[in-house]
C-alpha positions as CSV (number, residue, x, y, z in Angstrom):
1,X,-66.0,267.4,-55.8
2,X,-65.0,269.3,-52.6
3,X,-61.4,268.5,-51.7
4,X,-60.6,267.5,-48.1
5,X,-58.5,270.5,-47.2
6,X,-60.1,273.1,-49.5
7,X,-58.4,276.6,-49.2
8,X,-56.4,275.6,-46.1
9,X,-53.0,277.3,-45.6
10,X,-50.2,274.9,-44.9
11,X,-46.5,275.2,-44.1
12,X,-44.3,272.2,-44.8
13,X,-40.7,272.3,-43.6
14,X,-38.1,270.3,-45.5
15,X,-40.5,270.6,-48.5
16,X,-37.9,270.7,-51.3
17,X,-37.4,267.0,-51.9
18,X,-38.3,263.5,-50.8
19,X,-41.1,263.0,-48.4
20,X,-41.5,266.8,-47.8
21,X,-42.0,267.4,-51.5
22,X,-44.6,264.6,-51.6
23,X,-46.4,266.1,-48.7
24,X,-46.5,269.5,-50.4
25,X,-47.9,268.0,-53.6
26,X,-50.5,266.0,-51.7
27,X,-51.7,268.9,-49.7
28,X,-52.1,271.0,-52.8
29,X,-54.0,268.1,-54.4
30,X,-56.3,268.2,-51.4
31,X,-57.0,271.9,-51.8
32,X,-54.3,273.6,-49.7
33,X,-52.2,276.6,-50.6
34,X,-48.7,275.6,-49.6
35,X,-45.7,277.3,-48.2
36,X,-42.7,275.1,-49.2
37,X,-40.0,275.8,-46.6
38,X,-36.5,274.5,-46.8
39,X,-32.9,275.4,-46.2
40,X,-32.4,274.6,-49.9
41,X,-34.3,277.6,-51.4
42,X,-33.7,276.5,-55.0
43,X,-35.3,273.2,-54.3
44,X,-38.2,274.8,-52.6
45,X,-38.7,277.1,-55.5
46,X,-38.8,274.1,-57.9
47,X,-41.4,272.3,-55.7
48,X,-43.5,275.4,-55.5
49,X,-43.3,276.1,-59.2
50,X,-44.3,272.5,-60.0
51,X,-47.4,272.8,-57.7
52,X,-48.5,276.0,-59.4
53,X,-47.9,274.5,-62.8
54,X,-49.9,271.3,-62.1
55,X,-52.7,272.5,-59.9
56,X,-54.9,275.5,-59.2
57,X,-53.3,276.1,-55.9
58,X,-50.8,278.9,-54.9
59,X,-47.4,277.9,-53.6
60,X,-44.8,280.0,-51.9
61,X,-41.1,279.0,-51.5
62,X,-39.4,280.3,-48.3
63,X,-35.9,279.6,-47.1
64,X,-35.7,278.5,-43.5
65,X,-33.2,277.1,-41.1
66,X,-35.3,275.4,-38.5
67,X,-32.5,275.7,-35.9
68,X,-32.6,279.5,-36.1
69,X,-35.6,281.2,-34.3
70,X,-35.4,284.4,-36.4
71,X,-35.5,282.3,-39.6
72,X,-38.5,280.3,-38.3
73,X,-40.3,283.5,-37.2
74,X,-39.8,285.0,-40.7
75,X,-41.1,281.9,-42.3
76,X,-44.4,282.0,-40.4
77,X,-44.7,285.8,-40.8
78,X,-44.2,285.5,-44.5
79,X,-46.9,282.8,-44.7
80,X,-49.4,285.0,-42.8
81,X,-48.5,288.1,-44.8
82,X,-49.2,286.3,-48.1
83,X,-52.2,284.1,-47.2
84,X,-53.7,285.8,-44.1
85,X,-53.7,282.8,-41.8
86,X,-52.1,279.5,-41.0
87,X,-54.1,276.3,-40.7
88,X,-51.6,273.5,-40.9
89,X,-47.9,273.2,-39.9
90,X,-46.1,270.0,-41.0
91,X,-42.8,269.8,-39.2
92,X,-41.0,267.5,-41.6
93,X,-37.4,268.9,-41.7
94,X,-35.0,266.3,-40.3
95,X,-31.6,264.7,-40.5
96,X,-30.2,261.3,-39.7
97,X,-26.6,260.6,-38.8
98,X,-25.7,257.1,-37.5
99,X,-22.6,256.3,-35.5
100,X,-21.6,253.9,-32.8
101,X,-21.8,255.8,-29.5
102,X,-18.1,255.6,-28.7
103,X,-17.3,257.2,-32.1
104,X,-20.1,259.7,-32.3
105,X,-18.8,263.2,-32.7
106,X,-20.5,265.4,-30.1
107,X,-21.2,268.2,-32.5
108,X,-22.9,265.8,-35.0
109,X,-25.0,264.3,-32.2
110,X,-26.1,267.8,-31.1
111,X,-26.8,268.8,-34.8
112,X,-29.4,265.9,-35.1
113,X,-31.1,267.1,-31.9
114,X,-31.1,270.7,-33.1
115,X,-32.7,270.0,-36.4
116,X,-35.1,267.2,-35.4
117,X,-36.3,268.3,-31.9
118,X,-35.3,271.9,-31.3
119,X,-36.4,272.8,-34.9
120,X,-39.8,271.2,-34.2
121,X,-40.1,273.2,-31.0
122,X,-39.3,276.5,-32.8
123,X,-41.8,275.8,-35.7
124,X,-44.5,274.8,-33.3
125,X,-43.9,277.8,-31.1
126,X,-44.3,280.3,-33.9
127,X,-47.2,278.5,-35.5
128,X,-49.0,278.4,-32.1
129,X,-48.6,282.2,-31.9
130,X,-50.8,282.4,-35.0
131,X,-53.1,279.5,-34.3
132,X,-54.0,280.4,-30.7
133,X,-55.7,283.8,-31.7
134,X,-57.4,282.0,-34.6
135,X,-58.7,279.3,-32.2
136,X,-57.9,276.7,-34.8
137,X,-55.0,274.9,-36.4
138,X,-53.3,271.6,-36.8
139,X,-49.6,270.8,-36.1
140,X,-48.2,267.6,-37.4
141,X,-44.7,266.3,-36.8
142,X,-43.2,263.7,-39.1
143,X,-41.6,261.5,-36.5
144,X,-40.4,257.9,-37.0
145,X,-40.8,254.3,-35.8
146,X,-37.4,255.2,-34.1
147,X,-39.5,257.5,-31.8
148,X,-41.1,254.3,-30.4
149,X,-38.2,251.9,-30.1
150,X,-34.5,252.4,-29.8
151,X,-32.4,252.3,-33.0
152,X,-29.1,250.4,-33.4
153,X,-26.1,252.8,-33.6
154,X,-28.6,255.6,-34.2
155,X,-28.8,257.1,-30.8
156,X,-29.1,260.8,-31.8
157,X,-31.9,260.2,-34.2
158,X,-33.9,258.0,-31.8
159,X,-33.4,260.4,-29.0
160,X,-34.6,263.3,-31.1
161,X,-37.7,261.3,-32.2
162,X,-38.5,260.0,-28.7
163,X,-38.3,263.7,-27.6
164,X,-40.6,264.7,-30.5
165,X,-43.3,262.4,-29.3
166,X,-43.0,263.9,-25.8
167,X,-43.2,267.4,-27.3
168,X,-46.2,266.4,-29.4
169,X,-48.1,265.1,-26.3
170,X,-47.2,268.2,-24.2
171,X,-48.2,270.6,-26.9
172,X,-51.5,268.8,-27.4
173,X,-52.3,269.2,-23.8
174,X,-51.3,272.9,-23.8
175,X,-53.1,273.8,-27.0
176,X,-56.3,271.8,-26.8
177,X,-58.2,274.6,-25.0
178,X,-57.3,276.9,-28.0
179,X,-58.8,274.6,-30.6
180,X,-55.3,273.5,-31.9
181,X,-54.6,269.8,-32.4
182,X,-51.1,268.4,-32.4
183,X,-50.2,264.9,-33.6
184,X,-47.2,263.0,-35.0
185,X,-46.8,260.4,-37.7
186,X,-44.3,257.6,-37.2
187,X,-43.4,256.1,-40.7
188,X,-41.5,253.0,-41.3
189,X,-38.5,252.9,-43.5
190,X,-39.1,254.8,-46.8
191,X,-36.8,252.4,-48.6
192,X,-37.2,254.2,-52.0
193,X,-36.6,257.7,-50.8
194,X,-33.6,259.8,-51.6
195,X,-32.3,259.5,-48.0
196,X,-32.1,255.7,-48.4
197,X,-31.1,255.5,-52.0
198,X,-28.4,258.1,-51.9
199,X,-27.1,257.7,-48.3
200,X,-28.4,255.1,-45.9
201,X,-27.9,252.0,-48.0
202,X,-24.2,253.0,-48.5
203,X,-23.8,253.8,-44.8
204,X,-25.3,250.6,-43.5
205,X,-23.6,248.4,-46.1
206,X,-20.2,249.8,-45.1
207,X,-20.9,249.5,-41.4
208,X,-22.2,245.9,-41.6
209,X,-19.9,244.6,-44.4
210,X,-22.8,243.5,-46.7
211,X,-24.2,244.7,-50.0
212,X,-26.7,247.5,-50.5
213,X,-29.3,244.9,-51.7
214,X,-28.7,242.8,-48.6
215,X,-29.3,245.9,-46.5
216,X,-32.6,246.5,-48.3
217,X,-33.7,242.9,-47.9
218,X,-32.8,243.0,-44.2
219,X,-35.1,245.9,-43.6
220,X,-38.0,244.5,-45.7
221,X,-37.7,241.2,-43.8
222,X,-38.4,243.1,-40.5
223,X,-41.8,244.2,-41.8
224,X,-44.8,241.9,-41.4
225,X,-46.3,243.3,-44.6
226,X,-43.0,242.7,-46.4
227,X,-42.6,246.1,-48.1
228,X,-41.2,249.5,-47.4
229,X,-43.2,252.5,-46.4
230,X,-44.3,254.8,-49.3
231,X,-45.0,258.5,-49.6
232,X,-48.7,257.7,-50.2
233,X,-48.8,255.6,-47.0
234,X,-47.6,258.7,-45.0
235,X,-49.6,261.3,-46.8
236,X,-52.9,259.4,-46.6
237,X,-52.6,259.5,-42.8
238,X,-51.4,263.1,-42.8
239,X,-54.4,264.3,-44.8
240,X,-56.7,262.5,-42.4
241,X,-55.0,264.1,-39.3
242,X,-55.1,267.5,-40.9
243,X,-58.8,267.3,-41.7
244,X,-61.9,267.7,-39.6
245,X,-62.4,263.9,-39.8
246,X,-59.7,263.7,-37.0
247,X,-61.3,266.5,-35.0
248,X,-61.3,264.4,-31.8
249,X,-57.6,263.3,-32.1
250,X,-54.8,265.1,-30.5
251,X,-51.5,264.0,-28.8
252,X,-51.3,260.9,-30.9
253,X,-48.2,259.3,-32.6
254,X,-49.6,257.2,-35.4
255,X,-47.6,254.3,-36.6
256,X,-47.4,253.8,-40.4
257,X,-45.0,250.8,-40.4
258,X,-46.7,247.8,-42.0
259,X,-47.0,246.2,-38.6
260,X,-43.4,246.6,-37.6
261,X,-44.2,248.8,-34.7
262,X,-47.5,248.4,-32.8
263,X,-47.2,250.5,-29.7
């Protein structure tokens, strides 16, 4: 059976673990050759090795700091050198630091913007330099429901994600004439992901003076469908947006939130 993205070349930033790793694995399952890009080179190498061991697809690990333009340029150049083209960029690398505004260290606030928004800009810029001459390509940002609605004591993250949707729409307008589509995916809370399990439950439990299980229940209760978002929920939409089935879709920010966000 023909796979949805047979022989497409994809770069996934933040691909070493969590959602990024799941995206790399799903793209390979759909027929892509994958560049696993991450600041954590060892993790990227493990993800790439697993893809090559478990599929017939090629996978390349590349170290990248999405805040550094020279690093991003090298990442894209390496992908093109090895595979000859670039069909899909998934800008997934991101960070979340939550603080009350009066206590938020300015350097930490700026760091979130640098990774989540400036990093997306740099990756899109250098992907576009390859995709425009090809007259084809797909750029997908992993955004958040926090890109649609403000997030309590989470101003840097929400600001970066609101900005990401504005950037997505602007790039979509700019690149449409070149055959390049640009969309964003806005997941709900990935409550079983490493970010939540190893960090956010503890952060929020401490801030709110409740248990980690109470934090989890609080977030589930906010979702009409009464469950957290899963990697499959996100990658199902991502594969569709990356495919020709979505050939008339650009500039969209698609909610994957179980009904929690509907705008």
